[in-house]
C-alpha positions as CSV (number, residue, x, y, z in Angstrom):
1,M,0.0,0.0,0.0
2,I,1.4,3.4,-1.0
3,A,1.3,5.9,1.8
4,A,0.2,9.5,1.1
5,V,1.0,12.6,3.1
6,V,-1.8,15.1,3.7
7,T,-0.2,18.5,3.3
8,D,-1.1,21.8,4.9
9,Q,-0.1,24.5,2.5
10,E,-0.7,27.4,4.9
11,G,0.8,25.8,8.0
12,T,-2.4,26.1,10.1
13,D,-1.4,23.1,12.1
14,G,1.3,25.2,13.8
15,R,4.1,23.9,11.5
16,T,5.9,25.8,8.8
17,P,4.1,25.9,5.4
18,V,4.8,23.3,2.7
19,E,7.7,24.5,0.4
20,L,7.8,21.6,-2.1
21,E,5.5,18.7,-2.6
22,T,4.6,15.8,-4.9
23,R,1.2,14.5,-5.7
24,R,0.9,11.0,-7.1
25,L,4.3,11.3,-8.7
26,E,5.3,8.5,-11.1
27,A,8.6,8.3,-12.9
28,Y,9.3,6.1,-16.0
29,F,12.3,5.0,-17.9
30,G,10.7,4.1,-21.2
31,A,7.9,1.6,-20.2
32,H,9.5,0.8,-16.9
33,R,7.8,2.5,-13.9
34,A,10.4,3.4,-11.3
35,L,8.2,5.4,-9.0
36,H,4.6,4.5,-8.0
37,G,2.4,7.4,-7.1
38,I,4.5,9.2,-4.5
39,S,2.8,12.0,-2.4
40,L,5.2,13.7,-0.1
41,A,5.8,17.2,1.3
42,A,8.9,19.1,2.4
43,R,8.2,22.0,4.7
44,K,9.9,25.3,4.8
45,N,13.2,25.4,6.7
46,E,13.1,21.7,7.5
47,L,15.3,18.8,6.3
48,L,13.5,15.9,4.8
49,A,15.6,12.7,4.6
50,L,14.9,9.9,2.1
51,I,16.1,6.5,3.1
52,G,15.9,3.0,1.6
53,P,18.0,0.3,0.0
54,S,19.9,0.8,-3.3
55,G,17.6,0.8,-6.3
56,C,14.5,1.8,-4.4
57,G,13.9,5.0,-6.3
58,K,15.3,7.7,-4.0
59,S,17.6,9.2,-6.5
60,T,15.1,9.0,-9.3
61,F,12.6,10.8,-7.0
62,I,15.0,13.6,-6.1
63,R,15.9,14.1,-9.8
64,C,12.2,14.6,-10.6
65,L,12.0,17.4,-8.1
66,N,14.0,19.8,-10.3
67,R,13.3,18.2,-13.7
68,L,16.7,16.5,-14.1
69,H,14.9,13.2,-14.6
70,E,13.6,14.3,-18.0
71,E,17.2,14.9,-19.2
72,T,17.6,11.1,-19.4
73,P,16.6,9.8,-22.9
74,G,13.2,8.1,-22.6
75,A,12.5,9.3,-19.1
76,T,9.1,10.7,-18.3
77,T,7.0,11.7,-15.3
78,R,3.3,11.7,-14.3
79,G,1.6,13.4,-11.4
80,E,2.5,16.8,-10.0
81,V,5.5,18.5,-8.3
82,L,4.6,21.8,-6.7
83,L,7.1,24.5,-5.6
84,E,5.4,27.0,-3.3
85,G,2.1,25.7,-4.7
86,E,3.0,26.2,-8.3
87,P,3.5,23.2,-10.7
88,I,7.1,22.9,-12.0
89,Y,6.0,20.8,-14.9
90,G,3.4,23.2,-16.1
91,K,3.1,24.4,-19.7
92,G,5.7,27.0,-20.5
93,V,7.7,26.5,-17.3
94,D,11.4,26.8,-18.0
95,P,13.3,23.9,-16.4
96,V,16.5,26.0,-16.2
97,Q,14.6,28.5,-14.0
98,I,13.3,25.7,-11.9
99,R,16.9,24.4,-11.3
100,R,17.9,27.9,-10.2
101,R,15.1,27.8,-7.5
102,I,15.7,24.1,-6.6
103,G,19.5,23.6,-6.4
104,M,21.2,20.3,-6.3
105,V,24.4,18.9,-4.8
106,F,25.5,15.5,-6.0
107,Q,27.1,12.4,-4.5
108,R,30.6,13.3,-5.6
109,P,31.9,16.9,-5.5
110,N,31.9,18.4,-9.0
111,P,33.4,21.8,-9.0
112,F,33.9,23.2,-12.5
113,P,37.5,22.2,-13.3
114,T,38.6,25.2,-15.3
115,L,37.2,27.8,-12.8
116,S,38.6,29.3,-9.7
117,I,36.9,29.1,-6.3
118,Y,35.4,32.5,-6.9
119,E,34.2,31.7,-10.4
120,N,32.7,28.4,-9.2
121,V,30.5,30.2,-6.7
122,A,29.7,33.1,-9.0
123,S,29.0,31.0,-12.1
124,G,25.3,30.8,-11.8
125,L,25.0,34.6,-11.5
126,M,27.4,35.2,-14.3
127,L,25.4,32.9,-16.6
128,A,22.4,35.0,-15.7
129,G,24.2,38.1,-16.9
130,T,25.7,39.5,-13.6
131,R,29.3,40.5,-14.3
132,R,30.0,43.5,-12.0
133,R,32.4,42.5,-9.2
134,S,30.7,45.0,-6.9
135,L,27.5,42.8,-7.2
136,L,29.3,39.4,-7.2
137,D,31.7,39.9,-4.3
138,P,29.2,40.1,-1.5
139,V,27.2,37.1,-2.9
140,V,30.4,35.0,-3.2
141,E,31.4,35.8,0.4
142,K,27.9,35.2,1.8
143,S,27.6,31.9,0.0
144,L,31.0,30.7,1.1
145,R,30.1,31.7,4.7
146,Q,26.8,29.8,4.5
147,A,28.8,26.8,3.3
148,A,31.3,27.2,6.2
149,L,34.2,27.6,3.8
150,W,35.0,31.3,3.8
151,D,37.6,31.3,6.5
152,E,39.5,28.5,4.8
153,V,39.6,30.0,1.3
154,K,39.2,33.8,1.6
155,D,42.8,34.4,0.8
156,Q,43.0,32.0,-2.2
157,L,39.8,32.7,-4.2
158,D,41.7,32.7,-7.4
159,R,42.9,29.1,-6.8
160,P,41.3,26.3,-8.9
161,G,38.3,24.7,-7.1
162,T,39.7,21.3,-7.9
163,R,42.7,22.0,-5.7
164,L,40.6,21.8,-2.6
165,S,40.2,18.7,-0.5
166,G,37.2,16.5,-1.1
167,G,35.2,17.9,1.8
168,Q,36.1,21.4,0.8
169,Q,35.0,20.7,-2.8
170,Q,31.7,19.5,-1.6
171,R,31.2,22.6,0.5
172,L,32.2,24.7,-2.6
173,C,29.5,22.9,-4.6
174,I,27.0,23.8,-1.8
175,A,28.1,27.4,-1.9
176,R,27.7,27.4,-5.7
177,A,24.1,26.2,-5.3
178,L,23.3,28.7,-2.6
179,A,24.7,31.7,-4.6
180,V,21.5,32.0,-6.7
181,N,19.4,32.0,-3.5
182,P,17.2,28.9,-4.0
183,P,14.4,28.3,-1.5
184,V,15.1,24.5,-1.9
185,L,18.3,22.5,-1.9
186,L,18.4,18.9,-3.0
187,M,21.3,16.6,-1.9
188,D,21.9,13.2,-3.3
189,E,24.1,11.3,-0.8
190,P,26.3,14.4,-0.3
191,T,28.7,12.7,2.1
192,S,29.0,9.2,0.8
193,A,32.3,10.0,-0.9
194,L,33.8,11.8,2.1
195,D,35.9,10.8,5.0
196,P,34.3,10.8,8.6
197,V,35.8,14.3,9.5
198,S,34.4,15.9,6.3
199,T,31.1,14.1,6.8
200,A,30.7,15.5,10.3
201,R,31.5,19.0,8.9
202,I,28.8,18.7,6.2
203,E,26.3,17.4,8.8
204,E,27.0,20.5,11.0
205,L,26.5,22.6,8.0
206,L,23.2,21.0,7.2
207,V,21.8,21.9,10.6
208,E,22.7,25.5,10.0
209,L,21.5,25.6,6.3
210,K,17.9,24.6,7.1
211,R,17.5,27.9,8.9
212,S,17.5,29.6,5.5
213,V,16.7,26.9,3.0
214,T,14.5,23.8,2.7
215,V,16.6,20.7,2.3
216,V,15.7,17.3,0.8
217,M,18.5,14.7,1.2
218,V,19.0,11.2,0.0
219,T,21.1,9.2,2.3
220,H,22.0,5.5,2.9
221,N,23.2,6.4,6.4
222,M,20.3,6.0,8.8
223,Q,22.3,7.4,11.7
224,Q,22.9,10.5,9.6
225,A,19.2,10.8,8.8
226,A,18.5,10.5,12.5
227,R,21.0,13.2,13.4
228,V,20.1,15.9,11.0
229,S,16.6,15.5,9.6
230,D,13.2,16.7,10.8
231,Q,11.2,14.4,8.6
232,T,12.1,11.0,7.0
233,A,10.5,9.0,4.2
234,F,11.3,5.3,3.6
235,F,11.3,4.1,0.0
236,L,11.2,0.5,-1.1
237,M,10.9,-0.8,-4.7
238,G,9.6,2.5,-6.1
239,E,7.0,3.0,-3.4
240,M,7.1,5.3,-0.4
241,V,6.3,2.9,2.4
242,E,5.8,5.6,5.1
243,S,7.0,9.0,6.1
244,G,6.8,11.1,9.3
245,A,8.7,12.9,12.0
246,T,12.2,11.4,12.1
247,D,12.0,10.5,15.8
248,Q,8.7,8.7,15.3
249,L,9.8,6.8,12.2
250,F,13.0,5.5,13.8
251,T,11.5,4.6,17.2
252,N,7.9,3.7,16.4
253,P,7.5,2.9,12.6
254,R,4.0,2.2,11.5
255,D,4.9,-0.4,8.8
256,S,6.7,-3.6,9.6
257,R,8.9,-3.2,6.5
258,T,10.3,0.1,7.9
259,E,11.1,-1.6,11.1
260,Q,12.9,-4.4,9.3
261,Y,14.9,-2.0,7.3
262,I,16.0,0.3,10.1
263,T,16.9,-2.7,12.3
264,G,19.1,-4.1,9.6
265,R,17.1,-7.2,8.6
266,F,17.4,-6.3,5.0
267,G,18.9,-3.6,2.7
């Protein structure tokens, strides 16, 4: 049975309003259906973690949230994705503009190899036509501060981004995504390629980031989800089995399959 989340767009239940939600979302690769009617909400300034075994549809789901899924040949979607109540798959909606409002950080750090640290952060604004250093400088500094990287790189902004350590590169990618001021930031296993020290630094950063941006994060690390998320959704074989407050889902799951997964009986 596919669980559905009843959303409260205005936040009249005392919680923050819904920032991003899906309604009966299905994803296809050709004729193969990878997601089965997912209805899920991410609330403003909260972190929603997506957990589940490999191949369960988490990464496909997150790629549907900013229209990256459709970049794969033969990939299609059905259902709705709403950002602040507006459909992102609506007629005439520019996917490039959607990706400016719904940023994404990938599993492996991917700074632009030919650009400096400064240019990496400023690249989105420069592509949009902003060239004046007087406008770019404060945004670059603010974004690097948000990504907890400013103090480490402020004296070497002309250095290539690829010369940084893995953890620093990932924080640079976060700064690059934040520079265009998106209300939502998607993260697809952002620490899986990092060492424990860098992972801990990113987790500390996530706790700070959700004060200013809504975060949806895919993770295989259930301890990580428990540490940093407000809400958690469990995916299995293209379905969302259940979702809810992280504390509740990990201590008192409603579905036996969730309990089996979080206790290590499969996955």
